[in-house]
VEXGU-780376 format. One record per residue: x, y, z of N, C-alpha, C, O in turn; residue in one letter. Coordinates in steps of 0.05 Angstrom, whole numbers, plus 5000, padded with zeros to 4 digits. Last residue first. Example, Ala and Ser with C-alpha at 12.3 -4.5 7.8 and 13.67 -1.06 7.14 Angstrom:
<pts>
525749555142527349795143525850015157526850235161S526448865156524649105156526449345156528549345169A
</pts>
This chain:
<pts>
525749826135525349996162523149876185522749986207F527349166106526049386112526249586146526849516169P533449026077532149016109530349286106531049516104V535948636027534248876036532948886064531148736070N542448286039539848316035537948536049538148616072D548048576019546948436032543248456032542048656024V553848715972550948715985549948496000550648255996R558448695944558848735977555748795989555348896010F561748655890558248645912559148595935560848425941D564749125849564948905873562248815884560548995885P562949075777562949205811562949025829561748815828I564649155714563149005737563649145769565049345775L564649215644563749335668562849175697560549095700T567249125587565248975609565749195631567749335628A567649465521568149415554566849325562564649345552K570749415470568149435482568749365505570449185509I573549675400573449545431571349605439569849765429C575949515342573749575352574649525384576249345390H578949735274579949525302576849635326575849855321S580549635209578549775227579749645249581349465246T583449445159584249645174582749825199583350045206H582948745146582049005148583349275165584049235188R585448395152586248395127583448665120582448735099G583448065217585448035199584548125168583147965156K579848575250580148335236582248345220583148545209S580448605329581148695295580848485272581448245276S577348835386578148605365579248745342578848985337I578748885462580148965428580048775411581548585411D575848855499575648695487577748875467576349065458F576549015573576749085549577148925529579048785535I573849045633575248945622574648975598572248965593I573849475704573649455676574849305656577249365655D571149445757574049335745572449325715570449205708I570849855819570049735789572349565774574749565779R574150085851571250075861570049935836567549935836P580349665874579149855861576349785855575649555854E581349185896583049445900581949745891582549975898T579648635922578248845901580149105911580049195934F582347895919581148115925581148405912582648445893N581747545866580747475902580347705922578547715938E576947445809578247645832578847575858576947535874I575447195751575647095780577547365782579047465766L571447005699573847205708572647205731570247205737V571346685640571546655658572546955682574547075676E567946785570569546805581569046805620566946895630I565146355517564546325543567746495564569446345572E563346535455564646425473564046565497562946785500Y559546305398559046505427561846325439562446085435E557646565328559446385340559246475376558746705381N551346375287552946545307556146445314556846235303R548246335229550346305249551446465266552546685261V544346545198543746555218545946445241545546465265N547546365150545446375145545046325177545346085185Y553846405132552346285138550246345157550946395180L560046795142556347005134554846705121554246735097N564146655202562046575182560146785165558746945178T568546855237565047025237565046925207565747065189V572846565287571746565253569346635251567646495263H577846815329575246835327574446785287575246915268V581646775379582246775355578746645347577546445357N583847145441580846935432581747025396582347255389L587047225503586047275475584847065467584546845478S587747125558587747415548586847495512586347705501K584046575572586646725566585247005563582947085565G579146295583581046105581583546265572585446125563P580046625641579846455625577446355605574946335608K583147225678581547105650582446805646584746735647I584147495746584647235716581747195699579347155704Q586748165764583847915743584147735728584347745704V590548355774589548175795586948085790585347965804N591448715740593348515734592348295754593148065751E584948935695586948935712588848645729587848415731P585848775628584248665651586448765668588848745663A584148555549586148715576584048755604581548765604H584548155508583048175531584848315547586748215558I583848055441585248145459584248245483582848445481K582147735383581747975412581947925423580747725429V581247815322583247725338582547855359582048095356D577247445263578347635284579847535302580247295305L575647335205577047165221578147415235579547575224W570247275164572347445173573547255192572647035194L566647315100568247175128569647245128571047295109T562247835074564547735081564847505098562947495115Q558148185071558147885074560147705059560047535041R556548755090559248665071559848375061561548325045L553048565116552748825106554348875076553848965054L551848145150550748215121551448395101550948395077G553548095201552148235199550448285176548248395176N556247545238556447665210553847765201552047615193N557247515311555347405283555847605266555947835275K559047305366560047435341557647325326556447105329F558447355428557047235413557847465384557347705382I561647215493561347375474559947305452559847055455L559847265558559447085536560547335519560547565526K562647195626561747345606561647195587563046995588L561446825692561546855668560647025643558247035638K565146915751563046955736563446905714565846925707R568246545814567946675781565746665775564146505784P569646805878567846725859567146765833565846965826E573147225901573846955900571746745887572346505888S568847715910570647645913571947225911570947035924A563447755852564147775885567447635883568447515864K560748245818563748105818564148045851564848195869L555348395777556548475800558548215799558248015784Y551648535729554148645729555148705754555648935761P546748085731547348295730550148355743550948235763E547947565676546347595702547647965708549048085692E550747505626548647325635547047345661545247195667T553247995600553747965622551747695633551447725657Y554247855529552747785551553447755581554047535590D556148305482556848245498555248115517554148305528L555748145413553348155442555848135453557647995443V557148435351557848315374556448275395555148495397V557748365279556348475307557148295327557748055323D561748615218559748445233558948625263559248855269F562849065190562348855185561648545196561348335184A561149535222561349575199561249285185559449265167P558449485292560949485277560449455239558549295236F554249345334554349405313556849565298556549815296K553849125400554749295386555049215356556148995352Y549049015456549448945426550749165413549549375412Q549448635518549948925506550148925470552048785461V544448315564546348305530546648575528544848745533A541048355600543948395603545748345590548148335596F535548285597536448595605539748545602540948765603P535548175516535248335547534848225567533648005563Q534547735494537547835501536847925527537147825549L529547685467530147465491532447575513532547535537K529448215445527648115467528047915496527647925521Q532448005403533648255416531548225453532348235476L528947655384531347425392532947725416534147685438E523747975371524547735388527147695398527447695423P527348275325526648415357525548145371527048105389L532947995300530048075298530048115327531548055345T538748175280538048055299534948145301534548385305Y540248005211540548205233538848065255537547855250D540747805158541847735179542247855207544147825221S536747645100535747815123538547635145538347395149F540247435049538347425060538247535092540147465106K545047465008542447565008540747535021538647595010G548746885030547747105018545147195011543147055008L548146415067547646745068547046945059545747135067G547845795058548845995049547246265058544846285053N545545495119545645585085546845765082547245935100I545045595178547545405172547645475131549845505120G538245385180540345565189543245335185543645095186T533745475125535145305140537745435151539245565137Q529846055125531645935119533245685135533845735158F525746265166524746335131526746055121525645865111E527146525213526946205210525446115181524245915178D527447025236529046885217529246595218531246465222N521247505230523247285240525947095218526047075194R517748025229520447885214521447765235522447875254V512048105250514748165255516647985243516847755253P506048255205507448125236510548175225511248255203S503548645169505048775192505348515219505048555243M506148555103505148385127506148575152508448635157D506849005070505548875068503948645080501748555075A509349705093510449395096507049235085505049355093Q508450195053508850055071508949815068508749695047T510950695020510750435007510550325033512850325043E510851355014511651175036509650855028507250835032V512052054989510651754996511351534998512951474981S513252704996514552494992511752214989509352294988I513053264950512953164978513952924983516152914972G512553514900509453554917510153404937508053334950D515753124872516053384875512953604893512253844889D518052584914516152684894517053044895518353164912L521052104935521052314941519952424915520952344894C519151474974519051604938519051904951517751964971N521350925008520951245007521151404989523351494986C523650405011520950445018519550855017517450955023W528050514987526750174987523650234991521750144978R530950944999529250934983527850714967526750714945P528951005074531150905047529050955027526650995030G527151185130527250895114528150885089527850655081L531351595138530251435166529451155141530950965137F531651925092534251815101533251615118534251405113A524352095093526951885065529751855075530551675061P524752315145523252005141525151875109526451675104I525252755152526652495168526652355156528552205153V521753115140524053195131524852945135525652875113G517352975179517652925146519352975131519052905107L518253145223519852935223519152815187520152625174V518053625203520253685214521453315214523753225210R512753705208514753805181516753685192516953535172D511853545250510753465232512153535209512553365191T513954055281514353825289513653615269515453455269L510054465260513454545259513654185272512854085251E505154345282504754305256508454315248509354155231T506254305341504854025330505954135299507954005292C511054775353508454675345507754505339509354455321T516654775367514555005372511854925373510355005391K521954395361519454575352517854625370517754485390P528954585381526454365398523654595377523554835377I534654365369532454515364530154385375529754145379W540354345415538154175408536654465395537054695403L545454625423545254335416543254195401543554015384G545455025490545054925456545554725446546454565463G545154925542547954975532547955005500550054995487S540454995554541655155561544555195552545955395553L536854565548537954565527539654825539540954865519N533054035579536054155594537254335561538854185549N526653875586528653925567530354115581529554315593I521253795606523653605615527453605599529353465601C517754155586518954185610520554015622521454055645I515354495530516554335543517354465574517454695583T509854625494510854785511512454505530511154345541N506654705427508754535447509654715471510054955467I499954935407503554955422504054735430502454565439I495554945371498654765358500054775380501754605378D491355065412492655285396496055215385498155345388C488554815450491454775450493454965434495855025438T483254915435484455075461487755025459489255205467P482754595388482755035388484155085404486155225401E481154135395484854165387484354425385486454525377V476654015411479053895436481854185421483454335431W472854255378472454225401474954305434475254445454K474353975328475954305340474854435367475554655376Q476853335332474053505335474353825347474553895371P479853075274479453035301478853365311479853575301L480353155216478352965234477752935261475752825270K485753275204482453435189480353325199478153395189S489452895220488553235246485753305229483753385242A487052305228488452415219488552735230487452775252G483951805250482852035240484252195221483252245199H489651445266486951345252485851585233486251595209I492051805292493751765265492051625253492151645228I488951865343490052225318491452125290491852275271G488651545363486751625353487151735329486251725306M494451545380493151405360489951445345489351375322I494352015418496551945388495451685372496051665348A490551885449489752135425491752065407491152055383G493451525480491551485460490551675440489851605418L497651835492497851575479495751485467495951365445T494552235530496052165511496752035490496452145468A492551825564491151905551491352105528489652145511A496251555589494851405585492151625566490151515556T498951975615500051895591498551695574499251645551C495052245642496652435622497952275602498252345579D494851925688492752005664493652175640492252195620T496251415716498051555699496551715685496851665661D490051365757493451285752494551525747494451745759E484251405721485251485738488551455728489551505706G479251385684480151135700481851135726481550985745C478651845662476051705689478051485700478251435724N481851825619482751995641480751905664481651905687V479451445586481851465604482951585626484351495645A475251805578474851485596477051405611477251325634I476352165552475452215583475351955602475351915627C477952045507481052025523478952145548480252235566L472951795486475251535492477051725512477751615532S470552345479469552105496470751875506470151755527K473852515436472952605465471852385484473052285503G473752135393475752255404475552325434476852215453F468551525385469951845396471251925406471151885430D469950985383471551195362470451495362471051665346G468650775433467750745414468050955380466351015362E469950785483469851015476469251055438469251255423G471850285490469550355504468350595500466050655508Y477050245469474650065469472350125477470449985468L479950675496479650645462476650485457474650575445W479250615543479050845531477650855507475550955498G481850055554479250075563478350435541476450425525I487450185533485249975525482050035520480550055501I488850525579489150605542486250445532484050535527I489150165616487450395611487050475586484950475573I493049785597489949655593488149965599486049995586G497350055608497250055580493149985583491250115572I496950115657495850345649496050285619495050455604N497549625685495349735680494549985664492250055658S503849535658501749385649499049555657498049645637P506649975680505449995658503549805646501849875630A508049945735505350105731504850095697502750195687D511549695782510249535762507749715750505549625754W512250165826514150065799513249915774513849985751G511249575869511749875870513849905847516049785845P505649175867509549215871510149495858509249585837K499249395890501649335873503949225886504349195910G494249275935496249485921499049255907500149045914L487749115897490349085921492549255908492849335885P481849445900483949475884486249365905486649485926T478349615943477749395941480449285920480949045922E478850105961480349945989479649605970480349395980K479550675947479450475918479950315944482050395953D481451115976479151065984478450845965476050815966A486851186010485851165986483551035983483750795989I488851286062486751516048486551416021485951596005D492350956080489850976101487951126087485551136096K496051026045495350796041491550866059489250816051I497151736016497551476034495651326029493751386015P497551935944495851845971497351685993498851495985T501151895913500352205927499652165951500452255972I502051365894504251465895503551705914505151745932Q497151115878497651045906500751235907501651215930E498151005813495751195832495251165866493051185876G501350675816501650965801499251135810499051385812F501050095812502350295843501850635832502150815848T497449505806499849775791499349965811497349985824G496048935780496049155801498149305797500349245787P493548555740495248665750495648925762495549135748V487548365753489248225747492348305748493848125756A485348895785485448565801487848445785489948405796N484849285746487349325767487648965786489648855796F481048965711484649105700486249075723488248935725L477248945736478048745726480648775719482248595721K475949565748476149395768478049155758480249135769K475749635686478049765695478549615726480849545731R470549395678473149275661476249395677478349275677A466649735714467549385714470049315697471549145707T467950185679468650085714468749875716470949775721K465249945634467650095637469550125670471850085677W461549415634461249675632465449795637467549675643D461348815590462349015624461549225617460649255594D461048455559458548675560458448815583456548915595G464748165543463148015569460648235572458748185586N468948445514466748265493465048165513463248045502D470248755556467948935540467348695523465048705514Y473148355581470948485598468848565578466548495579A477548175543474647955553472048075569469847975572E480148665541478648575511476448365525474048365518C482548695590480348955577478848825552476548885545V485448245591483748215606481148465599478648435602T489348335546488148105545485148115569483048005562K492048705569490648845542488548585546486148645549V494248405614492448795611490948705591488648625595A498248075583495448035604493348185616491148115626K501548305562499648215550496948195563494648255557C504348625601502748805589500548685565498748815554V505448155636503748385646502148585620499748655620G507147565602507947835613505248035618503348055602N507047245551507347125585508347355593510747355593N508847275490506647215502506447235532503947275534E513047885478512847585486510047515497508947685512P510248295419511248275448511147985455509547845444I508048375372510948445373512148425397514448505401Y502648245374504648015368507448105363509047955352S500948565399501248405414503048155397504247955405L500048945357501249065380502148875389504648895389G495948615324498648735317501048775340503248665341I490948665360492848445354495448465344497148335355E490149135369492049105386492348825373494648735377I489349235309491849385312492449195343494649105345L483848935310486948785285488948945299490848795304K480849245341482549095347483648835337484248625349R481049805307481849735339482449435345484749385354S481149895242480749725263481849695286483849545287D485850165211483950305230482150045243482450095266S491650235171488949955195488050125208489650275218E495450455163494450395136491750095153490849885145V497050755212497550905191496650735164496950845142F497050365248495050505244495650635218493950585201A502150165255500749975238498350125231497250045211S505150515287506150485254503850355234503450405210S501050305338502250575323502950655291501750805275Q502349765342500349875335499150175326497150245313L508849935352507249725332504149755327503549785303A507450245391509650315370507450115349505450155337T506149905438504250175421506250305399505550535393C509249565449506949475433505649695419504549705397F514649755457514349595430511249505422510549405400I511950005513513050105479512750065455511550195437E511949485540509549715531509949905506508549935486A517449245545514549195522511949255524510049145513F519449585573520149585547517849455541516149585529L516349415617515649765610516749815583515950005569G516248905626514549055617514449365614512449505609D523848965606521548805621518948925610519049045588S526049655622527049305620524849155623523549185644S528750225616526050095623527849775618530149715613H532350675587531450745630529650505631528350535651D534650395543536250615552534750715592535950795612V530450125526533050005536534150175559534550125583I526950375487525850335523528650305528529550515537G530750485440529850825458528850625493529650695515D531050045417533650215426533050415455534050475477E524849915411526849695429530649875439532149825458Y524450305381523250265403524350185425524750285447A527250065336527550395343526550425372527850565387Y523449625318526649585328528349855345530149835361R519349865313518749795340521949705344523049705367T519950025260518350225284519350055313520150185332A520149565226521849815229521850025256523750145266V515249345246518049165246519949315253521349305273D512049795219511649735253514049495257514649495281P511050175176513349935180512549825205513249605196H506550545178506050255167507550085158507049905143G512151025183509350935186507350745165506950805141P517251065216517250885203513350845195512150645203A516351655247518551565223518651335209520051335189L512251415270512151645249514551695228514651745204C513951055312511450905285511551165263510951125240A517651415338518751195315516151055300516450965277W514551775359516751775347517551615324517851665300I510851525392510351645367512851755355512351825332E513751275446512951075420512751245401514451185384S514051535494515251575473515651455440517151515421R510651255523510651445520511551685502510651905497I513950785547510650755522510751015511511051015487F517651035587518150915554515850915530515850985507C514651095637516351305622518451185592520351305583G511950755665511050875640512550985631511951015608C515750185691513650405689513150555667514150465646S519549795707517049655688514849945696512549905705D523250065733524249915695521249845684520649835660R523950315778521750265766521950275735521050435718Y528250025809525649925815522849975788521049825780P533549935786531350095778529450035783528149945764N538249625790537349775809534949985796535250215802D539649575719540849585752539549745764539149975755L535649655674535249435682535749465720534149435739Y537450155637534650125639534349875671532849945689G542949975636542150215641538850245653538150345675S542349465609544149485632542349745648540749715667L543049495557540549535566540649455602538549395615P545750005563543650025553545049645543546949575529P552150045610551650035574548049975575547649855596T555450415651553750175647551850235621550550445616F557350845674558950725657557050385646558050195635G555251235711556351005718558050935703560350935711A550551395675553951625682555551505688557751565679Q547351015669549251105641551451235654553751195648L545051055716547250855706548450835687550350675683N542951545719544851455737546151315728548651355728H538951435676540851675680543751625695545951655685K535951075705536751035672539051235668541051165655G534951315748535451105751536551065726538951005729A531351875733533751815741535251525752537051575767G526951495695528251655694531651695699533551615685Y524651175743526251035723528051305707530551305708E524651665788524551365785525851255766528251215769A527152285773526352165783525151875781524351885757W530152695748532252595761530352355773531752185784E529553085688528753025711531352815718533452765705P531353245642533253345665532153205694533353215715V535853175587533752995605534553055634536553005647I541153175561539053355555536153305564534253385551Y545652785573546353095564543253265560543453505557S542852335570545252455596545552705598545652835619I540752295522539252245551540452435567539552645575W544952235486543752515487540552465516538852635522Y546851855507548152105509546252295506545952485521E542351455492543651505527544751715530544251835551G543351475443540251645452540951505488539151505504L547251225423546751445413544951635438545351855447I545950715446548950865456548051135451547951295469Q541550545425542050585452544050735459543950885478A541650895358540650705372542350765401543850955404D541651185294541651185306540150935330538050815325V542851075239544750935248543351085283545251055298S537951345210537751035218540250935230540150695233R539951965231539051825215538551525226538951485250G543552375263544552015260543251835235544351655223Y540652855261543652815262545052595250546952595235R535352695274535752805256538752965242539053125223E535352405318535652225286536052465270537152425248V536552745354538452515349537752485328539452545311A531853065349535153165341535952945340536452895316N527752625371528352765339530752865339532252735325L529552605424530352325397529852495364531252485343W527653075438529853095440531452795417533452795403V522552965431523353185416526853165412528253215393L520552655466521252595441522252775424522752715401Q519952965513521852815507522752645485524852515484L515753265506517353295493520153225495522153335486D510552895514510752965490513953055482514952985461L510752835563509552575548510552605514511052435497D511253205590513553065592512952825564514552695551D508353865587507853515599510353335578510753375554N506354495604508154315581507853985594506753955616A499854765580501354795605503954535587503554425565P497655195524498154975546500254875561502554895552P494755675513497955695518497755405541497755405566N488855895504491455875484493655845488495155935471G487055865554488056135544489856085522491956195519K487155425592489455375579489255735554491155805540L484455325650484055485631486255535623487755675636D482954625656484754875660483655015641482454945621Q480354145650480554235676481254515682480754645703L476653975586480054135599478954235629477054395632Y471653575598473253655580476053855593476953785615F469853145637468253235610469753405599468953375575K471352685687472152965682471252935647471952745633V470552365736468652555724469752815703469253055704D473951915761473952155761471452115739470751905729N476251415807474151385787473651645782472351715802V484151395829480251505837479051405810480551335792A488851475850487751245847484751335850483451355871R493251975819491451915837489451685831488251695809Y496552095773498252045798496051915821496951785840G494452735750496052435748496652345772497352485791E490853085737489452815757491952595757491652355763L492953475710491953595733490353305747488853325766P494053205653495653255671494553395697496653415710A489953025620489552785639491852945657491952845680G489353465576487453395588487453225608485353225620L494653475562493553675577490753635591489953755611V495752835531496552975556495953245569496853245592G491553015499490952845509492352895544491252935566G493653395453491053455474490553295497489353405515V498053165446498153425461495553475472495253565495N496552735410498052685429498452915452499052845475K493353075379492052765398493752745421493052755445G497353245347495753415358494153295379493753435399T500952875329502052975348499753125365499853145389W497052515290498652395325499152595335498052595357C496152875261494052845273495452655304494852655328G500552915235499353125243497753135268497753285288L500452425213502352535230501652695237502152665261I496152515176496052245202499152415217498652515238K497152895141494952925162495452795183495452895205D501652645119502352965143500452925155500852885180R498752215093501252125107502252375134503052345157L495252435050495352295076497152285095496452375117I498952815024497752915042496252795059495552915080N502852405006503752575023501552695033501752695058Y500151665005500751884995501852115010502152045033E502451055019501851245035502451465020504851525017L501250504984503050654985500650924993498450994983E502249764999499750054998502450274999504650255010M
</pts>
């Protein structure tokens, strides 16, 4: 299917406009557990809507894409996160501090981060959907790179689910088909999947939205609505207390409640989502973006659109030292995204025309898998990158490095701690990435502090074939008797015989002196 320029632009503008409307609508009630009765904006906007992090975080990602194009990855996004994102709270702060400590994604999103399953990355899904409209397989791979900066597990799955759904919404409008597509991009047994299915079953059973909400909260009890109110003052005594930080599943479920029970009505849908409570700005903003893509900006009700006056205000971006160019309106943001799509998707899928661009969409919205051919057969001309299901299985302890001729995965196999006198394993996985389609011999030299023992030794000779789906795995054992430094850096210096480039990757381990957590 071809997305013509006028339709594409209308849908992208609808995405950002809907996102802006939903975020503004839900912001005043964020963080409370209650059944609300919102029918319209609670603020007097006066043509200047308040700032909302649901939209402005993605403006940083836009700047990264404008500079790096399709090469943008978790490493680059992590650098932008440290440099330009202000918040220090919850998953935002944990991810930032892990990055500053030298832990690369996905470790940055996982390590000592109780809020890794919360809502802070599914609210960033729209940028990838709009950069790869009608290409959920492309969009979700970048959503993965985004999510692992400061999230893991259900938090990450929530962003991938939303991204797949929103990218597909450029060519599909049926809510149940879109939900099915979104679920196909994440593992089956997780909280997000359980939340979505619980709401769909309640809707099909004829339950009203309040009953669906109650079933959702019992199936996947979150904590976002408990953050501001003391436990004794929470009015909803029937809803169980959830695990602190496990918020993405229940809030994804709220998005589905608003979408299904709103029955296609933009304002009704967003109000139902807000009236479910919890992370109200995130749920309404994401739902507003979904419906904005489906209907296009031209068909969004002016009752909701006019009070925001197309204006974007930011709250979470630090640009005091310059380096970022922040769009001031949804229209400007739309045009900036349209300007990047040709380089992001490339000539295979994007056509540059005299009056704009058009996009050839993905024929099958299902995720790409690496099981089309027999493993070990001639790999020339075949898809050889890690698929999204494979990447999701590798996280949260496996760090991917992409080099011109080959890829390397450094798998910590567990949290990056090291106990004295106890050996722990690291794993290196080498794979030909298919770009140069060459068989390679690699020399790997391992540099470690003198008091660190490396088995089987401090050098490896690695053969990387160009056969289909073949990877070479090596286990490295690390042992230290006594700690003399607060961290241990192990450098893997990788060079290819007959080629001029060499590459280094680093494993960072920290001494493990932890004891079991003791409650106050």
